C-alpha positions, 0 to 999 in steps of 0.5 A: 307174550299175551297182554294183560289186556287180553286176559282181561278181555277174556274174563267175562265176569270182567267186561263190565269194567272200563280199564286204563290201558296205560295203567294196565301196561305198567303193571304188567311192565312191573310183574308184580302180579306173581306171588300167591294171593288169598281172597278173604271172606269174613263173616261180618258182612254179606257176601255172594259170589260165582266164585267162591263157595262160603262157609262157616256163617259167623266165623269172624263176627264184628263186636262194638264196644260201644254198640252204634255210638260214635262221638266223632261223627266222621263224615263219611262214617257218622257211626253208620258202619258201627249199627250191624255190628254186635254191642258189648257195651260192658265187659260182662257182655264182651265175655258173654258175646264172645262165648256165645260166638264161639258156640255157634263156630266162631274162630275170632272177631273185629272187636271195635267200638266208636271214638271219642272227640279225640279219636280214641276208643275208650278200651280201658275197662275191657283190658282184663276182659280181653285178656280172660277171652285170650287166656281161656280161648287161645286159637280165638284170634282178636282184630282189634281197631285201635284208632289213636293211642298213647305209648302206655295204651299200646302197651295195655293193648299188647298185654292184653293179648290181642292178635293185630291191632288196626288204626286209619293213616291219615295223611292230610290235616284238612282231612283229619279237621274237615272229614274226621271233625278232629283237632289233632295233627297228622304227626299224632296217627304217625305216633300211634303207629310208631308206639303200636309197631314198637309192641309185640303186637302184629299191626296192620294200619289202613289207608282209606283212599279217597277220603277226602270227599272222594279226592286224593289228598293224603294218601302218598303222605300216608305210604310214607308214614307206613314206610318209616315204620314198616308194619306187619301189612298194610290194608288199603280201602276205598271210601264208601260215601253212603252216609255222608250229609248232602252239604257234605257229599262225596264222590267216588273215587275213580278206579284208576286213580285208586289202582295208581295208588295200588301200584305206588303202594307196591313200589314203595313197601316191596316185601310187605303184604298188601291187603285190599280190605272189605270196604270199597264203593259197589257196583262196576267201580268195584269190579275195576278196583278188584282187577287193578288190585289182583294186576298190581301184586297185591296180596289179598282181597277181601270180598273179590267181585265175581271174574276176580279170582279167575283173574288171578289164575289167568295171570298164573297166581296161585289161589287161597281162600279164607273166612278170616278178616285179612288183617288177621290173616297175614300168614297161615301161622297167625290164622292158624292155618297148616302149610297144606290148609286152603283151597289152592287153583290148579292153573294148568288144569284150569286153563286146559279146561278153559282151551277146550272151552272158551270164555266159560262163564263161571269155570272157577265156581265153588272154590270152597272157603277155608273154616280153619 
């Protein structure tokens, strides 16, 4: 039997990485990388790949109801991720932004905003407009970042017609206080997840690996919180410390530590869709993280590094691609795709071509992205 280490070595684009042999062997022994995998290319972030051919520019914009403003000013973000989003600071602006996006071909959006001092996004005035959008454009998908919620707020979000609700789950009190500057207990994150999962919403919590200044601290507790409530899916992302203040510097989590979280999540949450979201550091560490995600058996990866698709094919995984945010495209039915839509790679044909042209570069180039 070919070892996964040998398969890694056969993918030219992955040669820049340094991989933990013991971790790769553990992932192979578990045999988790067998199910189909979907690669997501949402258009709210720039992305280029030699393996995927992006289509449908603007299909999934990101919209912020507070523009670039956020009162929490968490150390890892400081509201910088909001700045490039489309601002919609009033319900009327949100209606206009969505209509203009649909005219340009949008199929859905990420809806978010900056938090108040209690880690709540104040959507109150926007719920009627969200309901109006869903009534007017039923096929238009909305993935909402909810932040922390009360039971009443969870009910209002569900009644507005949102398709997927997202929130970060933090498992360490020190992280809540020091990174988020928040005076709320970890229990409030679990309560928010409970309130959301009690509704009809598709709930997709996120865990930020390395959130405590690049150290792993509350990730295991966060996995246990998710396991107690069984949402629709779990998105794992990796902290991107580009905006941290100099006096509160972040380290970049080692890829092998991130890979161990992936493996632990797959083992702790069998049967639950696990997705690697857009946020993770660039460069060599991203290549390594993406490779570990494929080998650990994650079900989806957003904005994959070059070589990641090829690795999935070499491991025998059915490959599909989509322009949608991974939080909304949990399955074909939610995205609105027909069962036979998508770009699937013929693994046997690919391997025949590889044998004829060993270690070919870009053999999977130009796989089209489904436009919906």
